[in-house]
Structure formats: structure tokens, C-alpha cells
N, C-alpha and C positions, 0 to 999 in steps of 0.2 A: 308294500314297502320297497324301496330301491335296494338293489344288491348291496350297496355300500352301508345303507343303514340297517340292513338285515344281519350284517356281520358284526355290528358294533356291539361292544360289551356295555351292559348297563352301568351307569355311573356308580362309583364306590359310595357306599353309605358313610355317614359321618362316623359311624361307630368303627367301620373297618375301612380305613383309607387305602386306595390302590397305590400301586408303586408308580414311579415316574414313568416307567416303561408303559404301564396301562394308559396313563394320561396321554402320553404321546401317541400311542396306537389310536385312542379316541379322536385326538385332534387330526392326525393324518388321514383317518378314515372318513372324515367329515367333508363331503363335497363342497360345503359353503365356508370351510374354515378360513379362507382368504378373502371373504367378502366378495362384492361385485368387482369383476375384472374387465368390465366392458371398456374401460379406458386404457387398458394394457394390451400390448401386442408383442409378441416375439419377433414379428416381421418388421416393425418400425424400429429404427436406430434410436438408441437412448439419446436424450438432449445433450448437447455438448456441454461439458463442464466448464464453468466460469474460469477463465485463466486467472492465475494468482497475480498478486501485485509483483512478486519477485520475477515471475516468468515474463510479464509485461515489461518490467523495468529492463530486464536483460535484452529483450527484443528491441526496446528503444535505444539501448547502448549500441547495439549492432546497426541499427538504422542510422543513428547519428554519425558513427565511424564511417559508414559507407557513404555519407553524404546526403542521405535522405532526411534532411532536417525537418520538413513538415510532417513527414511520416513518424519521425521520432517524437515530435511534440504530441501528436495525436495519440501515440502509444503511451507515452508518459501521462497524459490525462487519463487514459483508460486505467493505467496502473494505480494512479492516485484515487480514482473512483472505486476501484476493486477493493481498496481499503485493506483492513486487517488490524492487527494490533502491534506490529512491529514499527514503532515510531522512528527507530533509526533508519529503516528502509524508507518509510514514507517521507521522512525529511530529506533523505538523498534524493528520492524521486522529485519532490518539490524543488530541490536545488537544480537538478537537471533541467526541469522545465524552465527554470530562470535562465539558465545557460543557453538553452535552446531558443528562448524568446530573443535573448541578446543577439544570437547569431542570425535570427530572422529580422533584427532591427526593431523589435516590438519592445521599446524601453519601458512603457508603463506596465506592460504584462510581466516583464522581467522583474521590475521593482516589486510587484505584487507577489511573485512567486518566492523571491528572496525574503520578503517580509513574512510570508507564510512559514518559511523555515524557522525564522527567529520566534514568531508568535506561537506556532502550533507544535513545533518539533524542537524545543531547545536543547534536547539531549542528542540531537543528530550530530554525526561526525561531520557534517557539512555546515554546521552552524557558524563556525568562525569564517569560513569563506563566503557564506551568505552575508554576514555582517560587513566583510571587506568589500564585497561587490556592491552592496548597498552604499557604503561610504564613498567608493569611487564614483558610482553613478550620480550621487548627490553633489559630490564636488564638481563633476563635470557639468552638472545642471546648475551650478552657481549657488547651491544651497550649503554655503560654507559652515554655518553653525550646526546644521544637522550632520554633515559630513564629519566635522570635528568630534561631535558626540559619539559617533560610530567608531572612529579611529580610536578615541580614548577608551571606549569599551573594549576593543580588541587588545589595545596595548596592556590592559590589566589581566587578560586570560592567561591561565596556566595550563599546560606547560608552555613555555616560550618557544617559539619557532620562528621561521623566516617571515611568516605573515604578521606575527606579533612585532617583530623588529621593523618591518615595513610600516606598520601602523604608528609606531613610536616616532619614526622619522616623519611621517605625514603630520603627526600632532605638532612636532616642532616647527615644521614648515608653516602649517596653518596658523599657529600661535605667533609666528615671526620670530621664533628663537633660534 
């Protein structure tokens, strides 16, 4: 027998259970208690942890502010792919993607990002702004009926703010009042 197994205590019988300390001693003295460790090495670095959506969002914000618009878009895409269960954050990321697409002149991609906020993250703090951006883009694209519908939706949202007031003006303008 190996030295480790020679010093092992016999397992406690069901009639007289050993203490937790005895069980731990048995576990720790067993050379194979951790199973195969061929795929583990203290010499290799641990795999990099996947960046969180929040960390990537913050990185994207810095890139956007520094003028690295394409880099920001890529980072926002990674942030959205990282996911999570914070719909407010994910809605904000989708909104920022839309804003970034606009900055790059990608109208269709911007529309889709703003629609994603409305469709997938209705509780997002950026939902009202996403609706407004959709309305403006549709109006510029000559889709007045759709733009009017979005402006009307915004005009009914509470609490009222400057965006709500702007939407009310747009509704009156588009309705010819």
C-alpha cells in the first residue's frame, strides 16, 4: 500500500458515524480525491474571464467619446452579445448601437437597433428616445403615417418631458393643426 493509503483511517461504520473531521481527513489523504488533473496546470494562465455587458458598455462609451466610432460599435455589439439579465442596461446598449450606426451613416442598421430597444427592452430608460429617433428617421424617410404613429405614442407617455412636448408639436405639425 502507498504511504497515503496506509495512514488512512477505516471508514466509519453505519452504527458509529465518524466526525466531520474524520471524513475531511479521509478526503484530504486520498491521492485521487480530485480526480484526473491531466488537463490542469498551475503553470498555464487561467482563461480570461468573459467581460460583462456593463464593462463592455462602459468601454464603448469611452471609445465613442474619443471618436473611435467603429470601435465603439464593435464593443457595443460584444456587450449586447454578452447578455445578462439587466434589461435596462441591454436596452441602453441597443440604443447606443443605434446612435452609433447613425453617426456612421448606417440608417437601416440604426432603425433596427432603435426597434430592438422598443421591441425587446420596453422598460429601458432609453425607450422614449428610441421611439423619438424612429419617428424622426421615418419622417425624414417620407413615411409620415408611421412617423405620426410614433410621435403620438411618445406624446402619451408619462411623465411628460421635453421629448414628450416635442412629440406633441410634431403630431400637430403632421396633422396640419
